[in-house]
C-alpha positions in Angstrom: 20.0 151.3 -148.9 20.1 151.9 -152.6 18.1 150.9 -155.6 14.3 151.0 -156.3 11.3 149.1 -155.1 7.7 149.0 -156.0 5.0 148.7 -153.3 1.2 148.1 -153.5 -0.6 150.2 -150.9 -4.2 149.6 -149.7 -6.6 152.3 -148.5 -9.2 150.3 -146.6 -12.0 152.6 -145.3 -14.9 151.8 -143.0 -17.3 154.2 -141.3 -15.0 157.2 -142.1 -12.0 155.4 -140.6 -9.0 154.1 -142.4 -6.9 151.0 -141.4 -3.3 151.4 -140.4 -0.7 148.9 -139.5 2.5 149.4 -137.5 5.9 148.5 -138.9 8.2 146.2 -136.9 10.7 148.0 -134.7 13.6 146.3 -136.4 12.5 147.2 -140.0 13.2 150.3 -142.1 11.1 153.1 -140.7 10.4 150.8 -137.8 7.7 151.8 -135.3 5.9 154.1 -137.8 2.3 153.4 -138.8 1.4 152.9 -142.4 -1.3 151.9 -144.8 -1.3 148.1 -145.4 0.6 146.6 -148.4 3.9 145.4 -149.4 6.6 145.0 -152.1 5.8 143.6 -155.6 7.3 140.2 -156.1 9.2 139.3 -159.3 6.7 139.2 -162.3 3.8 140.4 -160.2 1.5 143.3 -161.2 0.5 146.0 -158.7 -3.1 144.6 -158.4 -1.8 141.1 -157.9 0.5 142.4 -155.1 -2.4 144.2 -153.5 -4.6 141.1 -153.4 -1.8 138.9 -152.1 -0.5 141.3 -149.5 -4.0 141.9 -148.1 -4.6 138.2 -147.8 -1.2 137.4 -146.2 -1.0 140.5 -144.0 -4.6 141.0 -143.0 -6.4 137.8 -143.8 -9.0 139.5 -146.1 -10.0 138.7 -149.7 -10.2 141.8 -151.9 -13.1 141.7 -154.3 -13.2 145.2 -155.6 -10.6 148.0 -155.8 -9.6 150.9 -157.9 -6.3 152.6 -158.6 -6.0 156.0 -156.8 -2.5 157.4 -157.5 1.1 156.6 -157.8 3.9 158.2 -155.7 7.6 158.3 -156.1 9.7 159.0 -153.0 13.4 159.1 -152.2 14.8 157.6 -149.0 18.5 158.5 -149.4 19.6 156.4 -152.3 16.4 154.2 -152.3 13.5 155.2 -154.6 10.1 153.9 -153.5 7.3 153.7 -156.1 3.9 153.4 -154.4 0.9 152.1 -156.3 -2.0 153.3 -154.1 -5.4 151.5 -154.4 -8.7 152.3 -152.7 -10.3 149.0 -151.6 -14.0 149.2 -152.1 -15.0 145.6 -151.1 -13.5 142.7 -149.3 -14.5 139.6 -147.3 -13.2 138.5 -144.0 -12.1 140.5 -140.9 -8.9 142.4 -141.0 -6.4 141.1 -138.4 -2.6 141.1 -137.9 -1.7 137.9 -139.6 2.0 138.6 -138.8 1.3 139.8 -135.3 1.5 143.4 -136.3 -0.7 145.9 -134.5 -3.7 147.3 -136.4 -5.7 150.4 -135.8 -8.8 151.9 -137.4 -8.2 155.7 -137.4 -10.7 158.5 -138.0 -9.8 160.1 -141.4 -9.8 163.6 -139.8 -7.2 162.4 -137.2 -4.8 160.5 -139.6 -2.6 163.6 -140.0 -1.6 163.3 -136.3 -0.3 159.8 -136.7 3.5 159.1 -137.3 3.6 157.9 -140.9 6.5 157.3 -143.3 7.3 160.4 -145.4 6.3 158.6 -148.6 2.7 158.2 -147.3 2.2 162.0 -146.8 0.7 162.7 -150.2 -2.0 160.1 -149.6 -3.6 162.1 -146.8 -5.3 164.7 -149.0 -6.8 162.0 -151.2 -8.6 160.6 -148.2 -10.7 163.7 -148.3 -11.7 163.4 -152.0 -15.4 162.7 -152.7 -16.7 160.5 -155.5 -18.5 163.5 -157.0 -17.6 167.1 -157.8 -20.7 169.2 -158.5 -20.1 172.1 -160.9 -22.3 175.2 -160.6 -24.5 176.3 -163.5 -24.4 179.8 -164.8 -26.0 182.1 -162.1 -27.7 184.1 -164.9 -27.4 187.3 -162.9 -29.2 185.8 -159.9 -26.5 184.9 -157.4 -29.2 184.4 -154.6 -30.8 181.8 -156.7 -27.5 180.1 -157.3 -26.7 180.1 -153.6 -30.1 178.6 -152.8 -29.4 175.8 -155.3 -25.9 175.3 -153.8 -27.5 174.8 -150.3 -30.0 172.3 -151.7 -27.1 170.5 -153.4 -25.1 170.3 -150.2 -28.2 169.2 -148.2 -28.7 166.4 -150.7 -25.4 164.9 -149.6 -22.8 166.2 -152.0 -19.7 167.6 -150.3 -17.6 169.2 -153.0 -18.7 172.2 -155.2 -16.7 173.8 -158.0 -17.8 177.5 -158.4 -17.5 177.9 -162.2 -18.8 181.2 -163.4 -16.6 182.3 -166.3 -19.1 184.9 -167.4 -18.7 187.0 -164.2 -16.3 189.9 -163.9 -13.5 189.2 -161.3 -14.9 191.4 -158.5 -18.4 189.9 -158.9 -17.0 186.4 -158.8 -15.0 187.1 -155.6 -18.2 188.5 -153.9 -20.1 185.4 -154.9 -17.2 183.2 -153.8 -17.2 184.8 -150.4 -20.9 183.9 -150.0 -20.4 180.4 -151.4 -17.4 179.8 -149.1 -19.4 180.7 -146.0 -22.2 178.3 -147.1 -19.7 175.5 -147.7 -18.1 176.1 -144.3 -21.6 175.6 -142.7 -21.9 172.2 -144.3 -18.2 171.2 -143.9 -18.0 171.0 -147.7 -15.1 171.6 -150.0 -15.3 174.6 -152.3 -13.2 174.8 -155.5 -12.6 178.3 -156.8 -11.2 180.0 -160.0 -9.4 183.0 -158.5 -5.9 184.6 -158.6 -3.4 182.7 -156.5 -3.0 185.8 -154.2 -6.7 185.7 -153.4 -6.6 182.2 -152.0 -5.4 183.6 -148.7 -9.0 184.8 -148.2 -10.3 181.3 -148.6 -8.0 179.1 -146.4 -10.0 175.9 -146.8 -10.9 176.2 -150.4 -9.2 174.5 -153.4 -8.0 176.2 -156.6 -9.0 175.2 -160.1 -7.0 175.9 -163.3 -8.6 176.1 -166.7 -6.8 174.1 -169.4 -5.4 177.4 -170.8 -4.0 178.3 -167.3 -2.7 174.8 -166.8 -0.7 174.8 -170.1 0.9 178.1 -169.2 2.2 176.8 -165.9 5.9 175.8 -165.4 5.4 174.7 -161.8 2.8 174.3 -159.1 1.4 177.8 -158.4 0.3 177.1 -154.8 1.6 175.2 -151.7 0.9 171.6 -151.2 -1.6 172.6 -148.4 -4.1 173.8 -151.0 -6.0 171.3 -153.1 -5.2 172.0 -156.8 -7.3 170.8 -159.7 -7.3 171.4 -163.4 -9.5 170.9 -166.5 -8.0 168.5 -169.1 -9.3 167.4 -172.5 -6.4 165.3 -174.0 -3.2 163.4 -173.2 -1.0 166.5 -173.4 -3.1 168.4 -170.9 -3.3 165.4 -168.5 0.5 165.0 -168.7 1.0 168.7 -167.9 -1.3 168.4 -164.9 0.9 165.6 -163.6 4.1 167.4 -164.4 3.1 170.6 -162.6 1.9 168.9 -159.4 -1.9 169.1 -159.8 -3.7 167.0 -157.2 -6.6 165.8 -159.4 -8.0 166.5 -162.9 -11.4 166.8 -164.6 -11.2 165.0 -168.0 -13.9 165.9 -170.5 -16.1 165.5 -172.5 -17.0 162.0 -171.8 -20.4 162.3 -173.5 -22.1 165.0 -175.5 -23.5 167.9 -173.4 -25.9 170.7 -174.0 -23.4 173.2 -172.7 -20.6 172.2 -175.1 -22.5 170.8 -178.2 -19.5 171.4 -180.5 -17.1 169.2 -178.4 -16.4 165.7 -179.6 -17.2 163.1 -176.9 -14.4 160.7 -176.1 -16.5 157.8 -174.7 -15.3 155.4 -172.0 -12.8 153.5 -174.1 -10.7 156.6 -174.9 -11.2 157.9 -171.4 -9.9 154.7 -169.9 -6.9 154.7 -172.3 -6.0 158.3 -171.4 -6.3 157.7 -167.7 -4.4 154.4 -167.6 -1.0 155.1 -166.0 -2.0 158.5 -164.6 -0.4 159.4 -161.3 -3.3 161.5 -160.1 -7.0 160.8 -159.6 -9.1 161.8 -162.7 -12.8 162.6 -162.6 -14.9 162.0 -165.7 -16.9 165.0 -166.8 -19.6 165.5 -169.5 -23.1 164.3 -169.8 -23.0 162.1 -166.7 -25.4 161.3 -163.8 -25.0 159.6 -160.4 -26.0 156.3 -162.0 -22.7 156.4 -164.1 -20.4 156.2 -161.0 -20.0 152.4 -161.0 -19.2 152.2 -164.7 -16.9 155.2 -164.4 -14.8 153.6 -161.7 -14.6 150.4 -163.8 -13.1 152.5 -166.5 -10.3 154.0 -164.3 -12.1 157.2 -163.2 -11.8 158.1 -159.6 -15.2 159.7 -159.7 -17.6 162.0 -161.6 -18.1 165.7 -162.1 -21.0 167.5 -163.6 -23.7 170.2 -163.6 -27.2 169.2 -164.6 -26.9 165.6 -163.4 -26.1 166.6 -159.9 -27.2 170.2 -159.2 -30.3 170.5 -157.1 -32.9 173.2 -158.0 
């Protein structure tokens, strides 16, 4: 096969399980399991294809969805461009309208299923939360910070970015070791700002790049097994994040904040324009609270990030 095709892909999640369908044995990649979806028809947009395919293939009516990421993959001479959507609401009961087998699979087990190679990048995004909580300045009291982190994890948040730019490197690493152990106890994701070589000491943690570090990168600094994020503030930085293989980005400032009073807030209109067409999930950051999540997702954000609106004391 040669040429290029565009495909709308649906991530349908229920009770920590994601829906898979099995490809017909006589088709390309026959017998493999995949996320529901199908090719865009002539003149069709990706959202239109998503809605049509879910109705034709599964018998469900999509009522709410959000764009997650876009993936390009080569199968020999054939380029496949996947438009991946997270389906947040639908009516009806999913069933194999084309007699194809269906299976609800635990998210933690999805990596063990035989999937097409093009679907592989989707797996890490199934682990992404809606909210990334950023730590406040520890103010020389790491014990107090760790106590706040534990309360934050107990409140239900599952991803914490340990941001402490004022700490010397050795003190940051010591704090990171304690925070890492705490997050392991709560099965939570910890995001760190450390040297690439130090990531070996934190095998389940993610690495975060400042905007300055990001713009100095010529290629992805860590393997695909490590979740890589970056701070962005404009179109150039967001494009650099995509070019260097960053997995997701923080885009700020959405609103004015006490921590960065000199920064010019972009607002939802500019945010949405910057994120439109992005190939990676983008979290909105700056002056936000949990109540902003629905509006954020309506404006192309994957989720929210913040300090004061989410940190528990």
